[in-house]
C-alpha positions in Angstrom: 106.4 118.1 67.7 105.2 118.6 71.1 104.0 115.0 72.0 100.5 114.7 74.1 100.4 113.2 77.5 97.1 111.0 78.7 95.9 110.0 81.3 94.0 106.1 80.8 91.0 105.2 83.0 91.3 101.5 84.1 88.8 99.6 86.0 85.2 100.6 86.4 82.8 100.7 89.6 81.3 97.0 88.0 84.8 95.9 87.6 87.8 97.2 89.6 91.0 96.7 89.4 92.3 94.2 91.4 94.9 95.3 94.6 97.7 93.4 93.0 98.5 94.4 89.3 100.5 92.3 86.9 102.6 94.5 84.8 102.8 92.0 82.0 99.2 92.0 81.5 99.0 95.7 80.6 99.5 95.8 76.9 96.5 97.4 75.2 93.8 100.2 76.6 90.4 100.0 75.3 87.9 103.1 74.4 84.3 103.8 72.9 85.6 106.4 70.6 88.2 106.6 68.1 91.0 107.9 70.8 93.4 110.9 69.4 96.5 108.7 70.6 99.8 108.8 68.7 102.7 106.1 69.2 105.1 107.4 71.1 102.9 109.4 73.8 103.1 108.8 77.2 100.2 108.1 79.4 99.3 107.8 83.0 97.5 104.6 84.5 94.2 105.6 86.8 92.5 103.0 88.5 88.8 104.3 88.8 87.6 102.7 91.7 90.7 103.0 93.4 91.2 106.9 92.7 94.9 106.4 92.3 97.3 106.4 89.6 99.7 103.5 89.6 102.0 103.4 86.4 103.5 105.4 83.8 103.2 103.9 80.0 104.4 104.4 76.6 101.5 104.5 73.3 103.0 101.8 71.3 100.7 101.8 68.2 98.4 103.0 66.5 94.5 102.9 67.3 93.0 99.7 65.8 89.2 99.2 65.4 87.1 95.8 65.9 83.9 95.9 64.2 82.7 92.3 66.0 83.0 94.5 69.4 79.9 97.3 70.2 81.8 98.4 73.5 85.3 99.4 73.8 85.4 98.5 70.1 88.8 101.0 69.9 91.8 99.5 71.3 95.5 100.7 70.7 99.0 99.3 72.1 100.6 100.5 75.2 104.1 99.3 77.0 104.8 99.9 80.7 107.8 102.3 81.6 106.8 101.9 85.5 103.9 100.3 87.3 103.3 100.2 91.1 102.1 96.5 91.7 100.0 97.0 94.6 97.1 99.7 94.3 97.7 100.3 98.2 101.0 101.9 97.6 99.8 104.0 95.1 99.2 108.0 94.9 95.6 109.3 95.0 94.9 111.1 92.1 93.7 114.2 93.6 97.5 114.4 94.8 98.3 116.0 91.4 95.4 117.8 90.4 93.3 115.8 88.9 89.8 115.1 90.4 88.1 111.9 90.0 84.9 113.8 88.8 86.6 115.2 86.0 86.8 111.3 84.8 83.2 110.4 84.6 82.5 108.6 82.1 85.5 108.2 80.2 88.3 105.9 79.1 91.3 108.9 78.5 91.8 112.2 79.1 94.4 114.7 77.9 97.1 116.0 80.3 98.8 119.5 80.6 102.0 118.7 80.6 102.0 120.2 84.4 99.8 117.4 85.4 101.6 114.7 83.4 104.9 115.4 85.0 103.3 115.8 88.8 101.8 112.3 88.0 104.9 110.9 86.9 106.9 112.2 89.8 104.0 110.9 92.3 104.2 107.2 91.2 108.3 107.8 90.8 107.8 108.7 94.8 106.0 106.1 95.6 107.8 103.3 93.9 110.9 104.4 95.6 108.8 103.7 98.8 107.2 100.2 97.6 108.7 97.1 97.5 105.7 96.4 95.0 106.6 98.8 91.9 108.3 97.7 88.8 110.2 99.1 85.6 110.2 97.9 82.8 
């Protein structure tokens, strides 16, 4: 069975991510609609305002619906595999052929295997150059 790869949008225009990312705080991802993610699938983390990719994670559980929430009511656990802790060191998303305009109003999008592999390679290369990168 072929696992799907994802890009997870983190931060928004009104609430951008801080420059320094604490990988221990990356535990889950929220969505407004039920996500199609499956445990074991891999995803790239994308910092929306920064327009940069900064991590690779594994989906570590099934999506759950929180009936008490009206927005972002779906949530699924993720486990960081590699995170660039300083967004100044993170590669631009466009460098791997993913364009910010295609991400508008999404919490996650499906990636091709080629897009995921290019993103992972760019993150690994940036991590080798950055003292602020952390592997989990």
